C-alpha positions in Angstrom: 187.2 131.7 132.3 184.0 133.3 131.7 185.5 135.0 128.4 186.8 131.7 127.3 183.5 130.0 127.7 181.8 132.8 125.9 184.3 132.6 122.9 183.8 128.9 122.8 180.1 129.2 122.7 180.2 131.8 119.9 182.6 129.7 117.9 180.4 126.6 118.4 177.4 128.6 117.5 178.9 129.9 114.2 179.9 126.4 113.1 176.6 125.0 114.1 174.8 127.7 112.0 177.0 126.9 109.0 176.3 123.2 109.5 172.5 123.9 109.5 172.5 125.5 105.9 172.2 122.2 104.1 169.2 121.3 106.5 167.4 124.6 105.5 167.9 124.0 101.8 166.7 120.3 102.2 163.6 121.3 104.0 162.8 124.0 101.3 163.3 121.2 98.8 161.0 118.5 100.3 158.3 121.3 101.0 158.3 122.2 97.4 159.4 125.7 97.8 162.8 124.9 96.2 162.8 122.4 93.5 166.2 120.6 93.1 166.1 118.1 90.2 169.4 116.7 91.1 168.0 115.3 94.4 165.0 113.8 92.6 167.3 112.1 90.1 169.5 110.9 93.0 166.4 109.5 94.9 165.6 107.6 91.8 169.1 106.2 91.5 169.0 105.0 95.1 165.6 103.5 94.6 166.7 101.8 91.6 169.9 100.4 93.0 168.1 99.1 96.1 165.4 97.5 93.8 168.1 95.8 91.8 170.1 94.7 94.7 167.0 93.1 96.6 165.2 91.5 93.6 164.5 87.7 94.1 165.6 86.8 90.6 163.5 83.7 90.7 160.9 82.2 88.4 157.3 82.7 89.4 155.7 79.6 87.9 152.1 80.8 88.7 152.2 83.4 85.8 152.8 82.8 82.1 153.1 85.3 79.4 152.0 84.4 75.9 154.2 86.4 73.7 153.0 87.7 70.2 156.7 87.5 69.2 158.4 87.7 65.8 158.0 84.0 65.4 154.2 84.3 65.8 154.1 87.2 63.3 156.0 85.2 60.8 153.8 82.2 61.3 150.3 83.9 61.5 150.8 87.3 60.0 151.0 90.9 61.0 149.1 92.1 63.8 146.2 92.4 64.3 145.2 88.9 63.7 141.8 88.0 62.6 139.4 87.6 65.3 138.6 83.9 64.2 142.2 83.0 65.0 141.9 84.9 68.4 138.7 82.9 69.0 140.5 79.6 68.4 143.5 80.9 70.5 141.1 81.8 73.4 139.4 78.5 73.2 142.9 76.7 73.3 143.8 78.6 76.5 140.6 77.9 78.3 139.5 74.5 77.1 142.5 72.6 76.4 145.1 74.4 78.6 142.8 75.1 81.6 144.1 78.6 82.3 142.8 80.1 85.4 142.5 83.8 84.2 143.6 85.2 80.9 144.3 89.0 80.5 144.9 90.6 77.1 147.6 93.4 77.1 146.4 94.3 73.7 143.6 96.3 72.4 140.6 95.5 70.0 139.4 98.9 69.2 138.3 98.2 65.5 135.9 95.7 64.2 137.4 92.9 62.1 136.4 93.0 58.4 139.0 90.4 57.3 136.1 87.7 56.7 134.4 89.8 53.8 131.0 89.8 55.8 130.6 93.5 55.5 131.2 93.3 51.6 128.6 90.5 51.3 126.2 92.5 53.4 126.5 95.4 51.2 126.0 93.2 48.1 122.8 91.8 49.7 121.4 95.3 50.2 122.6 96.4 46.7 123.4 94.6 43.5 122.4 91.1 44.7 119.4 92.2 46.5 117.1 90.4 43.9 119.2 87.4 43.6 117.1 84.3 44.7 118.4 82.6 47.9 121.4 85.0 48.5 120.1 86.6 51.6 119.2 83.2 53.2 122.7 81.7 52.4 124.3 84.8 53.9 122.3 84.4 57.0 123.7 80.8 57.4 127.1 82.0 56.8 127.1 85.0 59.1 127.8 83.3 62.4 130.9 81.8 60.6 132.0 85.0 58.9 131.3 87.4 62.0 134.8 87.0 63.5 134.0 89.7 66.3 131.2 87.6 67.3 133.1 84.3 67.2 135.7 85.9 69.4 133.1 87.3 71.8 131.4 83.8 72.1 134.9 82.4 72.9 135.3 85.0 75.6 131.7 84.7 76.9 131.4 83.3 80.4 135.4 82.9 80.6 137.6 84.5 83.3 139.0 86.8 80.7 140.2 90.4 81.1 140.6 92.8 78.3 142.9 95.7 78.4 142.5 99.3 77.3 144.3 102.6 77.9 143.6 106.3 79.0 144.9 109.3 77.4 145.6 112.9 78.3 144.0 114.1 75.2 143.0 117.7 75.5 140.0 117.2 73.2 138.8 114.3 75.3 138.6 111.8 72.3 137.3 108.5 73.1 137.1 105.2 71.3 135.4 101.9 72.3 133.4 101.1 75.5 134.7 101.5 79.0 133.9 98.8 81.5 131.9 99.4 84.6 133.6 101.4 87.3 135.8 99.5 89.8 134.9 101.8 92.8 131.5 103.1 92.8 131.2 106.9 93.9 128.8 106.1 96.8 131.6 104.5 98.6 133.5 107.7 98.7 133.0 110.6 101.0 131.6 112.8 98.3 135.1 114.2 97.7 137.4 113.1 94.8 140.6 111.1 95.5 144.1 112.3 94.5 144.2 109.6 91.7 145.9 110.0 88.3 143.2 111.6 86.2 142.9 111.2 82.4 141.0 113.1 79.6 140.4 110.4 77.0 140.6 106.7 76.4 141.0 103.9 73.8 138.9 100.8 74.6 137.6 97.7 73.0 134.6 97.5 70.8 131.2 97.0 72.5 130.7 93.4 71.4 134.0 92.3 73.0 133.8 94.6 76.0 130.4 93.3 77.0 131.6 89.6 76.7 134.2 89.6 79.6 133.5 90.0 83.5 136.3 92.7 83.7 138.6 94.9 81.9 141.5 97.0 83.1 143.8 99.8 81.7 147.3 99.0 81.0 148.7 102.6 81.5 151.9 102.9 83.7 153.4 106.0 85.3 156.5 107.5 83.6 158.6 109.5 85.9 160.3 112.7 84.9 163.5 110.8 83.9 161.4 108.7 81.4 161.6 105.6 83.5 158.5 103.5 84.5 158.6 102.6 88.2 155.0 102.5 89.3 151.5 101.4 88.1 148.3 103.1 89.2 145.8 100.6 90.6 142.9 103.0 90.1 142.6 105.9 87.8 140.0 108.7 87.4 138.1 109.5 84.4 135.2 112.0 84.6 134.8 111.5 88.3 134.6 107.7 88.0 137.4 105.3 89.1 138.6 102.4 87.0 140.9 99.6 87.7 144.1 98.5 86.2 144.7 95.3 84.1 146.8 93.6 87.0 144.0 94.5 89.6 141.1 93.4 87.3 143.0 90.2 86.7 143.5 89.5 90.4 139.9 90.4 91.3 138.7 87.9 88.5 140.9 85.3 90.1 139.3 86.0 93.4 135.7 85.9 91.9 135.6 89.8 91.6 135.4 90.9 95.3 134.1 94.4 95.9 136.5 97.3 96.1 136.3 99.7 99.1 138.5 102.8 100.0 140.6 102.7 103.3 141.2 106.2 104.1 144.2 107.8 106.0 141.9 109.9 108.1 138.5 109.1 109.6 137.1 112.5 108.5 137.5 114.1 105.0 140.5 116.3 104.5 140.2 119.5 102.6 138.8 119.2 99.0 140.3 115.7 98.5 140.6 112.5 100.4 143.8 110.4 100.6 143.8 106.5 100.6 146.5 104.4 102.1 145.0 101.2 100.6 142.3 99.8 98.6 140.4 96.9 100.3 138.9 93.8 98.5 136.0 92.5 100.4 134.1 89.1 99.8 132.0 86.9 102.2 133.3 88.8 105.2 137.0 88.5 104.1 139.2 91.5 103.4 142.5 91.9 101.6 144.3 95.4 101.6 146.5 96.5 98.7 148.7 99.5 99.8 148.7 102.6 97.4 150.4 105.9 97.4 148.5 109.3 97.3 147.9 108.8 93.7 146.4 105.3 94.2 149.5 103.8 92.5 152.1 101.2 93.6 155.7 100.8 92.9 156.3 97.8 90.5 158.2 95.1 92.6 160.3 93.8 89.7 161.4 90.1 90.1 164.4 90.4 87.9 165.5 91.2 84.3 162.6 91.4 81.7 162.1 89.6 78.5 162.3 85.8 77.6 165.6 85.3 79.0 164.9 87.4 82.2 164.1 84.3 84.3 161.2 85.9 86.2 158.4 84.5 84.1 157.8 81.8 81.5 157.3 83.0 78.0 155.5 80.9 75.3 155.2 81.9 71.8 151.5 82.7 70.8 152.0 80.7 67.6 152.8 77.5 69.6 149.5 78.0 71.4 147.6 78.7 68.2 149.1 75.6 66.6 148.3 73.5 69.6 151.8 72.5 70.3 151.5 72.8 74.1 150.5 69.5 75.8 147.1 69.5 77.2 146.6 71.2 80.7 150.1 73.0 80.5 148.5 76.1 81.8 146.1 74.6 84.2 145.4 76.9 87.2 147.9 79.5 85.9 147.5 83.3 85.3 148.0 84.0 81.6 148.9 87.5 80.3 148.9 87.9 76.5 151.3 90.6 75.3 154.1 91.3 72.9 157.8 91.7 73.0 158.0 92.7 69.4 159.5 96.3 69.1 157.1 97.0 66.2 154.1 96.8 68.6 155.5 99.5 70.7 155.0 97.9 74.1 158.6 98.1 75.3 159.3 100.5 78.2 162.4 101.9 80.2 162.4 100.5 83.7 164.9 100.4 86.5 165.8 96.7 85.4 166.0 97.2 81.6 165.9 99.9 78.9 163.6 97.7 76.7 161.4 96.1 79.2 158.1 94.4 77.9 155.1 96.3 79.2 153.2 93.1 79.6 155.8 91.9 82.2 155.1 95.0 84.3 151.6 93.7 84.9 152.9 90.3 85.5 155.2 91.6 88.3 152.2 93.3 89.9 150.2 90.1 89.9 153.1 88.2 91.4 153.1 90.8 94.1 149.3 90.5 94.8 149.6 86.8 95.1 152.5 87.2 97.6 150.8 89.9 99.5 153.8 92.1 99.0 153.8 95.7 97.7 156.1 98.6 97.5 154.6 102.1 98.0 155.7 105.5 98.8 153.1 106.4 101.5 151.4 109.7 101.7 153.5 110.5 104.8 156.8 110.1 103.2 157.3 113.9 103.1 156.6 114.0 106.9 159.0 111.2 107.5 161.6 112.9 105.4 161.3 116.2 107.3 161.5 114.2 110.6 164.7 112.3 109.6 166.2 115.6 108.2 165.6 117.3 111.4 166.9 114.6 113.6 169.9 114.1 111.6 170.5 117.7 110.7 170.2 119.0 114.3 172.4 116.1 115.5 175.1 116.9 113.2 175.0 120.8 113.7 175.3 120.4 117.4 177.9 117.5 117.5 180.2 118.2 114.5 181.7 121.5 115.6 182.7 120.0 119.0 184.4 116.9 117.4 187.8 116.4 115.9 188.1 115.5 112.2 188.3 111.8 112.8 185.4 111.8 115.3 183.4 113.9 112.9 184.0 111.5 110.0 183.0 108.6 112.3 179.8 110.4 113.4 178.7 111.4 109.9 179.3 107.8 108.5 177.4 106.6 111.5 174.5 108.7 110.8 174.5 108.0 107.0 174.8 104.3 107.8 172.0 104.3 110.3 169.8 106.2 107.9 170.5 103.9 105.0 170.0 100.9 107.3 166.6 102.0 108.5 165.6 102.8 104.9 166.5 99.4 103.8 164.7 97.8 106.7 161.5 99.7 106.0 161.8 98.7 102.3 162.4 95.0 102.9 160.1 94.3 105.9 157.3 96.9 105.5 157.3 97.4 101.7 157.9 101.2 102.2 160.0 103.1 99.7 160.9 106.0 102.0 163.0 108.9 100.7 166.8 108.8 101.4 168.6 110.9 98.8 167.9 114.4 100.5 168.9 113.3 104.0 172.1 111.6 102.8 173.1 114.7 100.8 172.3 116.9 103.7 174.4 114.9 106.0 177.4 114.7 103.5 177.1 118.6 103.0 176.8 119.3 106.7 180.0 117.4 107.3 181.7 119.0 104.3 180.6 122.5 105.3 181.7 121.9 108.9 185.1 120.7 107.7 185.5 123.5 105.1 184.5 126.1 107.8 186.9 124.5 110.2 189.7 124.6 107.8 189.3 127.9 105.9 187.8 130.0 108.7 188.9 128.6 112.0 192.1 127.1 110.9 193.0 130.3 109.2 193.3 131.8 112.7 195.3 128.7 113.6 197.6 129.3 110.8 197.9 133.0 111.5 198.8 132.1 115.1 201.3 129.6 114.0 202.8 132.3 111.6 202.9 134.9 114.4 204.4 132.6 117.1 206.3 130.1 114.9 209.6 132.0 115.0 209.5 132.5 118.7 207.9 129.5 120.2 208.9 125.8 120.0 206.8 123.9 117.4 205.3 121.6 120.2 204.0 124.8 121.9 202.5 126.0 118.6 200.8 122.8 118.2 199.3 123.3 121.7 198.3 126.8 120.9 196.5 126.0 117.5 194.3 123.6 119.4 192.7 126.5 121.1 193.7 129.6 119.2 191.1 131.8 120.9 193.2 131.5 124.1 196.1 133.2 122.5 196.7 136.7 121.1 199.5 139.4 120.7 197.6 141.8 122.8 199.7 143.0 125.7 199.1 141.7 129.3 200.7 141.7 132.7 201.8 138.2 133.6 204.4 136.5 135.9 207.2 135.2 133.6 210.8 134.4 133.8 213.1 136.2 131.5 216.6 135.3 130.5 219.5 137.3 129.0 222.4 135.3 127.7 225.5 137.2 126.4 228.5 135.6 124.6 231.8 136.4 126.3 235.0 137.2 124.2 233.0 138.1 121.1 234.9 141.3 120.6 238.2 139.6 120.6 237.0 137.0 118.3 235.7 139.6 115.8 239.2 141.1 115.7 240.8 137.6 115.0 238.3 135.9 112.7 237.1 136.7 109.1 233.6 137.9 109.0 232.2 134.8 107.2 234.0 132.7 109.7 232.7 134.6 112.6 229.1 134.6 111.2 229.2 130.8 110.9 230.7 130.4 114.5 228.0 132.8 116.0 225.2 131.1 114.0 226.3 127.7 115.2 226.4 128.8 118.9 223.2 130.5 118.8 221.6 127.6 117.1 222.6 125.2 119.7 221.6 127.6 122.5 218.2 128.3 120.8 217.5 124.6 120.6 218.1 124.2 124.3 215.8 127.3 125.2 213.1 125.9 122.9 213.6 122.4 124.1 212.6 123.7 127.6 209.5 125.4 126.3 211.1 128.8 126.2 210.1 131.7 123.9 212.9 133.4 121.9 212.3 137.1 122.1 215.2 138.6 120.1 218.9 138.4 119.2 221.0 141.4 120.0 224.4 141.2 118.6 226.2 138.5 120.7 223.1 138.3 123.2 220.0 136.3 123.1 216.8 137.1 125.0 214.2 134.6 126.0 211.3 134.1 128.3 209.0 131.6 129.8 205.4 131.3 130.7 204.1 133.0 127.4 202.3 132.8 125.0 201.5 129.3 126.5 200.9 129.6 130.3 203.4 127.5 132.3 203.5 127.2 136.0 207.0 125.7 136.1 208.5 128.6 134.0 211.2 129.3 136.6 212.2 125.7 136.8 212.5 125.4 133.0 214.5 128.5 132.7 217.0 127.3 135.3 217.4 123.9 133.6 217.8 125.5 130.3 220.6 127.8 131.8 222.5 124.6 133.2 222.0 122.8 129.8 223.4 125.8 128.1 226.4 126.0 130.4 227.1 122.4 129.5 226.6 123.0 125.8 229.3 125.8 125.9 231.7 123.4 127.5 231.1 120.9 124.7 231.5 123.8 122.1 234.8 124.8 123.6 236.1 121.2 123.5 235.2 121.1 119.7 236.9 124.6 119.2 240.0 123.4 120.9 240.1 120.4 118.5 239.6 122.9 115.6 241.9 125.5 116.9 239.2 128.0 117.2 238.8 130.6 120.0 237.0 129.5 123.1 233.9 131.2 124.1 232.1 132.1 127.4 228.6 132.9 128.3 226.9 135.1 131.0 223.3 134.3 131.8 220.9 136.5 133.9 217.4 135.0 135.0 214.7 137.0 136.9 211.1 136.1 137.6 208.5 138.6 138.1 205.4 140.6 136.7 206.1 141.6 133.1 204.2 143.1 130.2 204.2 140.7 127.3 202.7 141.3 123.9 203.1 142.5 120.3 205.1 145.8 120.7 206.9 148.2 118.3 206.1 150.6 115.5 203.9 150.5 112.5 207.0 149.5 110.6 208.3 146.8 112.7 206.8 144.9 115.7 207.7 141.9 117.8 206.3 139.7 120.5 208.3 140.8 123.6 208.5 141.5 127.3 209.1 144.8 129.0 209.1 146.0 132.6 211.3 146.4 135.6 211.5 142.6 136.0 213.0 142.4 132.5 215.5 145.3 133.3 216.5 143.3 136.5 217.2 140.2 134.4 219.5 142.2 132.1 221.3 143.7 135.0 221.9 140.2 136.4 223.4 139.0 133.2 225.9 141.8 133.5 226.8 140.8 137.1 227.8 137.3 136.1 231.2 138.4 135.0 231.7 140.5 138.1 231.1 137.4 140.4 233.0 134.9 138.1 230.0 132.7 137.4 228.1 132.0 134.3 224.6 132.2 135.6 223.1 134.8 138.1 219.5 134.2 139.2 217.3 136.5 141.3 215.8 135.3 144.6 212.4 135.2 142.9 213.6 132.7 140.5 215.6 130.7 143.0 212.5 130.5 145.3 210.4 128.8 142.5 213.1 126.3 141.5 213.7 124.1 144.6 214.9 121.2 142.5 218.2 122.7 142.2 221.4 123.2 144.4 222.0 126.9 144.8 225.1 129.0 145.8 224.1 132.4 147.0 226.3 135.2 145.7 225.3 138.4 147.3 222.6 140.9 147.9 222.8 143.7 145.3 221.1 146.9 144.7 221.2 147.5 140.9 220.8 150.8 139.0 217.1 151.9 139.1 216.3 149.7 142.1 216.3 150.9 145.6 215.5 147.5 147.2 218.4 145.0 147.5 218.0 141.7 145.9 219.5 138.2 146.8 221.2 136.7 143.9 222.2 133.0 143.4 223.9 130.7 140.9 222.6 127.2 140.1 225.2 124.6 140.6 223.3 121.4 139.5 220.2 119.5 139.8 219.2 118.5 143.4 220.9 115.4 144.8 223.4 115.4 141.9 226.0 117.6 143.6 229.2 115.8 145.0 229.5 115.7 148.9 232.7 117.8 148.8 230.9 120.4 146.8 228.0 120.3 149.3 230.5 120.8 152.2 231.9 123.8 150.3 228.5 125.4 150.0 227.9 124.9 153.7 231.1 126.8 154.5 230.2 129.4 152.1 226.8 130.0 153.7 228.5 130.4 157.1 230.9 133.0 155.3 228.0 135.0 154.1 226.5 135.0 157.6 229.6 136.3 159.1 230.2 138.9 156.3 226.7 140.4 156.8 227.5 140.5 160.5 230.7 142.3 159.8 232.6 139.5 161.6 235.8 140.0 159.6 238.0 137.7 161.5 235.6 134.8 161.1 235.4 135.8 157.4 239.0 135.5 157.0 239.1 132.1 158.7 236.4 130.7 156.6 237.9 132.1 153.3 241.1 130.5 154.1 239.3 127.2 154.7 237.6 127.5 151.3 240.9 128.3 149.5 242.5 125.2 151.0 239.6 122.9 150.3 238.0 124.1 147.1 239.1 124.9 143.5 240.2 128.3 142.7 237.2 130.6 142.4 236.8 134.3 141.3 233.9 134.6 143.6 236.1 133.8 146.7 238.8 135.9 145.4 236.3 138.9 145.1 235.1 138.4 148.7 238.7 138.1 150.0 239.4 141.5 148.4 236.3 143.0 149.9 237.1 141.6 153.5 240.6 142.9 153.4 239.3 146.4 152.5 236.7 146.3 155.3 238.8 144.9 158.1 240.1 148.4 159.1 236.7 150.1 159.1 234.5 150.6 162.0 231.3 148.4 162.2 228.3 150.2 160.3 225.0 149.5 162.2 222.9 150.4 159.1 225.0 148.1 156.7 222.9 145.3 155.2 225.6 143.5 153.3 224.2 144.5 149.9 226.5 145.8 147.0 225.4 148.8 145.1 225.9 148.8 141.2 225.4 152.1 139.7 226.1 151.0 136.1 223.9 148.9 133.7 
């Protein structure tokens, strides 16, 4: 038992170790030691699929996009338009349409010279310098011809937000004027944040930049696969932090509340600090906007992009400029000015579209700010991933080796379903985009490795076991054995078993009368039927020896009822031979007889033989006795002879004791019996016959020959003719004239095999 438990423990430990391999690789991946791009790609696929499946796909009427579309370019001309037109455009939005906040997702990095003012100024300083009244007239025209100033005046005092961009220029090239920092450094802990850092920028000309209350960058974050999934809310340039276009518009809507950092830890960590949110404070009120460790947030796309996307209302910029909108059409709304025209290069690849308008990414962020909903990958995402990997990995590693294939599938599916369900719940209710791909792949690989190991390694031993024992043992026993192959081997061992020798009578005479092929067919048919009976009673075929078959019970599968099974098989074999003979009579074939010997005792069982040929067999004195008993069946005129050890373990049958014998090689006498039928099946007349016979044996062993004669006479008158009774009649007749022997035990000695 101890050895079995130790073997089971070792087998379980091996499969557990194999199942832990995916967990080890997964932990190396999330720690950054082993970079597996396929898992990152799968993570993005899962995120994109989840995002698309949960998008509201409804129209947000609070935000409107003014589109510099192809229609507008055809109507007004190529971009950039003159700032005089943009001034009129701005006044229309604020004065007639009553927009709440207007954000420009376009850049004004160059001065507008389309009015010719610069040329006139050069003439006033040059060729027309002496021309009377020219300078005075130019001074009166300048306010009208200075389109940048006209646009600046239109923006002045309005809730307008200009856009600009940062670059990763190595040379640090800059253009235009940056707005004031959004997050003053004095609110930090003296350490930089882990924000996206840039080396250059392209911004608006000073005159315009100074005319608006706020400006924001419109950069997005492009992942390694080229897809835009997030926008930074704050970015760092030369140690100073600036806000995004969406955040600047939102703050403008809220009358520009101050930005404060909300740190993960109450004390500085290392050389950098980590935020879990940025907080907008105003008049004692606070609003937290969650961010990831790079001060970015995932874009909560509402639906497909562009004019027909259904998430936001698009209005052609030319319709606004031409005054085609009814007054107050945009009253109280957030307005974003951008372009969906491919030529203006503001189309991006996103999870919801390959050509998604950049301006709509900001609209989605504004919508999320208004709803108080954000999606972030928190700074503790790696720790969360490690925790779920350890929990799921250890559970699968410990449980899978102990489960059946069906249970293993159910457990693995349950783990994957639970992980996916928890991930979706965190996403929908908490706005957390937690990692899922690595743990799912780990769970799938753990299951696969467990199954593969079980099939190719452990089932190999099962297949080998089935191959070894399949020709000896019934299929149902092989099925039992392969469930726990560690319990079975071909190594020799001493065990109590029951052995059977079954010899076919009349084989020599048949071989002289029949053709070889006919004899072969008959022999094969008889042996097949007898073999099926033996295997049907859980017997193991040892070998065929000419016209004899040898079998045993109790190995390789231990069976406490080995003696009972062997006796039942012998009775069924007797009945089968009777049926075979009836068939032979109809086909005019020779009848056959059988002699069976059964003995139960300690035998050595195992794989034995030479290096050329080996077989799973039994040897020992108990086996030899079984062979001797088969030979005695003919002498006593019965088909089956059973030793006293077998008879004692099979009380379910009615027995007729035959004799006490001392066979060659055995000094001790052994009682032998013949099974008549199953208990309570024998006829009353036969039961009376057996009772008389037992009295006869008592008289015989007491050397009461007169009583023996009377009892034999009674048996001959009431019972069917019997070779056994005739044998004892001859013995009694020979012994009647002899003197009584006080040392006689009634046993018969047999000196031949």
